[in-house]
MARDRENZA-903776 format. One record per atom (N, C-alpha, C): x, y, z; residue number from 1; atom name; residue in three letters. Coordinates in nm, 3 decimals, decimal comma. Layout:
<sites>
x	y	z	seza	loza	palum
X	Y	Z	NUM	CA	ALA
...
</sites>
This chain:
<sites>
x	y	z	seza	loza	palum
15,610	10,847	13,978	1	N	MET
15,553	10,772	13,870	1	CA	MET
15,647	10,684	13,813	1	C	MET
15,605	10,565	13,802	2	N	GLY
15,693	10,472	13,717	2	CA	GLY
15,716	10,503	13,577	2	C	GLY
15,800	10,421	13,517	3	N	PRO
15,824	10,455	13,387	3	CA	PRO
15,709	10,436	13,273	3	C	PRO
15,621	10,325	13,312	4	N	MET
15,518	10,301	13,231	4	CA	MET
15,410	10,404	13,241	4	C	MET
15,385	10,447	13,356	5	N	ALA
15,284	10,548	13,389	5	CA	ALA
15,327	10,693	13,312	5	C	ALA
15,469	10,718	13,330	6	N	THR
15,511	10,830	13,271	6	CA	THR
15,494	10,823	13,111	6	C	THR
15,531	10,720	13,057	7	N	ALA
15,514	10,708	12,911	7	CA	ALA
15,378	10,719	12,850	7	C	ALA
15,268	10,659	12,937	8	N	ILE
15,139	10,669	12,913	8	CA	ILE
15,083	10,806	12,922	8	C	ILE
15,127	10,884	13,035	9	N	ALA
15,086	11,021	13,052	9	CA	ALA
15,141	11,115	12,936	9	C	ALA
15,272	11,093	12,907	10	N	ALA
15,326	11,172	12,790	10	CA	ALA
15,260	11,143	12,651	10	C	ALA
15,212	11,021	12,633	11	N	GLY
15,157	10,984	12,511	11	CA	GLY
15,013	11,054	12,511	11	C	GLY
14,942	11,054	12,618	12	N	CYS
14,805	11,103	12,615	12	CA	CYS
14,829	11,257	12,601	12	C	CYS
14,923	11,318	12,673	13	N	LEU
14,933	11,471	12,669	13	CA	LEU
14,984	11,509	12,521	13	C	LEU
15,048	11,426	12,453	14	N	THR
15,076	11,455	12,312	14	CA	THR
14,967	11,434	12,225	14	C	THR
14,890	11,341	12,247	15	N	ALA
14,767	11,322	12,172	15	CA	ALA
14,674	11,430	12,200	15	C	ALA
14,671	11,482	12,304	16	N	MET
14,562	11,610	12,353	16	CA	MET
14,630	11,719	12,283	16	C	MET
14,758	11,731	12,278	17	N	ARG
14,789	11,847	12,197	17	CA	ARG
14,770	11,856	12,050	17	C	ARG
14,775	11,744	11,982	18	N	TRP
14,735	11,735	11,841	18	CA	TRP
14,587	11,743	11,823	18	C	TRP
14,513	11,698	11,921	19	N	LEU
14,354	11,719	11,903	19	CA	LEU
14,319	11,875	11,930	19	C	LEU
14,376	11,928	12,035	20	N	LEU
14,355	12,077	12,053	20	CA	LEU
14,401	12,152	11,944	20	C	LEU
14,513	12,130	11,867	21	N	TRP
14,548	12,197	11,744	21	CA	TRP
14,452	12,175	11,632	21	C	TRP
14,396	12,044	11,619	22	N	LEU
14,299	12,020	11,520	22	CA	LEU
14,178	12,104	11,537	22	C	LEU
14,144	12,100	11,665	23	N	THR
14,015	12,193	11,705	23	CA	THR
14,039	12,341	11,670	23	C	THR
14,166	12,384	11,678	24	N	THR
14,201	12,525	11,646	24	CA	THR
14,185	12,538	11,494	24	C	THR
14,235	12,447	11,415	25	N	GLY
14,233	12,471	11,283	25	CA	GLY
14,086	12,470	11,227	25	C	GLY
13,995	12,378	11,296	26	N	LEU
13,869	12,360	11,263	26	CA	LEU
13,790	12,498	11,280	26	C	LEU
13,815	12,557	11,391	27	N	LEU
13,764	12,676	11,447	27	CA	LEU
13,801	12,795	11,332	27	C	LEU
13,921	12,790	11,301	28	N	LEU
13,974	12,883	11,212	28	CA	LEU
13,895	12,871	11,054	28	C	LEU
13,880	12,756	11,033	29	N	LEU
13,823	12,730	10,906	29	CA	LEU
13,676	12,757	10,910	29	C	LEU
13,604	12,748	11,028	30	N	LEU
13,471	12,786	11,062	30	CA	LEU
13,457	12,938	11,043	30	C	LEU
13,557	13,014	11,099	31	N	ILE
13,541	13,154	11,075	31	CA	ILE
13,552	13,202	10,939	31	C	ILE
13,659	13,137	10,848	32	N	VAL
13,674	13,159	10,727	32	CA	VAL
13,540	13,135	10,642	32	C	VAL
13,472	13,030	10,668	33	N	VAL
13,355	12,984	10,595	33	CA	VAL
13,249	13,075	10,605	33	C	VAL
13,229	13,106	10,737	34	N	GLN
13,123	13,207	10,788	34	CA	GLN
13,133	13,333	10,715	34	C	GLN
13,253	13,391	10,716	35	N	TYR
13,280	13,507	10,653	35	CA	TYR
13,243	13,514	10,500	35	C	TYR
13,292	13,412	10,448	36	N	PHE
13,257	13,402	10,295	36	CA	PHE
13,084	13,366	10,263	36	C	PHE
13,019	13,316	10,356	37	N	ARG
12,904	13,288	10,356	37	CA	ARG
12,804	13,422	10,385	37	C	ARG
12,892	13,510	10,448	38	N	GLY
12,802	13,634	10,494	38	CA	GLY
12,706	13,613	10,614	38	C	GLY
12,755	13,525	10,694	39	N	ASP
12,658	13,470	10,810	39	CA	ASP
12,648	13,576	10,903	39	C	ASP
12,519	13,632	10,919	40	N	VAL
12,511	13,741	11,029	40	CA	VAL
12,510	13,700	11,159	40	C	VAL
12,479	13,567	11,187	41	N	ALA
12,488	13,514	11,330	41	CA	ALA
12,618	13,478	11,372	41	C	ALA
12,738	13,491	11,282	42	N	ALA
12,861	13,445	11,310	42	CA	ALA
12,923	13,521	11,442	42	C	ALA
12,998	13,459	11,518	43	N	GLN
13,077	13,519	11,614	43	CA	GLN
13,222	13,516	11,603	43	C	GLN
13,289	13,590	11,509	44	N	PRO
13,421	13,553	11,476	44	CA	PRO
13,531	13,589	11,594	44	C	PRO
13,479	13,697	11,666	45	N	GLN
13,561	13,729	11,777	45	CA	GLN
13,585	13,632	11,882	45	C	GLN
13,469	13,584	11,912	46	N	SER
13,462	13,467	12,026	46	CA	SER
13,521	13,346	11,963	46	C	SER
13,504	13,322	11,850	47	N	ASN
13,559	13,186	11,793	47	CA	ASN
13,724	13,208	11,780	47	C	ASN
13,763	13,310	11,740	48	N	ALA
13,902	13,347	11,734	48	CA	ALA
13,969	13,347	11,892	48	C	ALA
13,908	13,386	11,986	49	N	ILE
13,969	13,391	12,104	49	CA	ILE
13,961	13,244	12,154	49	C	ILE
13,870	13,162	12,133	50	N	LEU
13,858	13,025	12,177	50	CA	LEU
13,971	12,952	12,087	50	C	LEU
13,981	12,977	11,971	51	N	ALA
14,102	12,898	11,888	51	CA	ALA
14,226	12,953	11,951	51	C	ALA
14,247	13,065	11,988	52	N	LEU
14,378	13,101	12,041	52	CA	LEU
14,418	13,027	12,186	52	C	LEU
14,288	13,022	12,256	53	N	ALA
14,294	12,963	12,390	53	CA	ALA
14,329	12,810	12,360	53	C	ALA
14,281	12,742	12,263	54	N	LEU
14,294	12,594	12,247	54	CA	LEU
14,429	12,590	12,183	54	C	LEU
14,493	12,686	12,109	55	N	PHE
14,633	12,669	12,065	55	CA	PHE
14,716	12,677	12,175	55	C	PHE
14,690	12,782	12,270	56	N	ALA
14,786	12,792	12,399	56	CA	ALA
14,772	12,673	12,490	56	C	ALA
14,673	12,600	12,483	57	N	LEU
14,648	12,481	12,574	57	CA	LEU
14,705	12,367	12,521	57	C	LEU
14,707	12,375	12,387	58	N	GLY
14,799	12,268	12,296	58	CA	GLY
14,929	12,266	12,325	58	C	GLY
14,981	12,392	12,310	59	N	ALA
15,128	12,407	12,335	59	CA	ALA
15,167	12,396	12,471	59	C	ALA
15,084	12,426	12,571	60	N	LEU
15,116	12,385	12,713	60	CA	LEU
15,117	12,220	12,732	60	C	LEU
15,027	12,165	12,662	61	N	SER
15,010	12,015	12,685	61	CA	SER
15,149	11,964	12,628	61	C	SER
15,184	11,993	12,500	62	N	GLY
15,308	11,954	12,448	62	CA	GLY
15,435	11,967	12,538	62	C	GLY
15,432	12,080	12,597	63	N	TRP
15,532	12,137	12,688	63	CA	TRP
15,531	12,024	12,813	63	C	TRP
15,426	12,017	12,871	64	N	ILE
15,417	11,917	12,970	64	CA	ILE
15,478	11,783	12,941	64	C	ILE
15,426	11,733	12,822	65	N	ALA
15,443	11,605	12,774	65	CA	ALA
15,610	11,578	12,753	65	C	ALA
15,674	11,693	12,692	66	N	ARG
15,826	11,693	12,692	66	CA	ARG
15,880	11,684	12,835	66	C	ARG
15,836	11,771	12,905	67	N	ARG
15,887	11,787	13,050	67	CA	ARG
15,890	11,649	13,125	67	C	ARG
15,779	11,587	13,107	68	N	LEU
15,770	11,440	13,177	68	CA	LEU
15,867	11,359	13,115	68	C	LEU
15,895	11,356	12,996	69	N	LEU
15,992	11,258	12,937	69	CA	LEU
16,138	11,293	12,976	69	C	LEU
16,188	11,400	13,021	70	N	ARG
16,319	11,433	13,073	70	CA	ARG
16,371	11,356	13,181	70	C	ARG
</sites>
């Protein structure tokens, strides 16, 4: 890859990392709000697993972006 393509790929991966982490935060906020509302249809376990997976994917995305810039 050329330097321009590498910079674009690293920038997109970094942006994806932050978007995945933002989604993780929103899912955790959803879990808290549903808990305080007493929502009987809430699925906190599946939301927590999804949040954990999104956090891990965000960390992986950031790691790949840093690796590209080496």
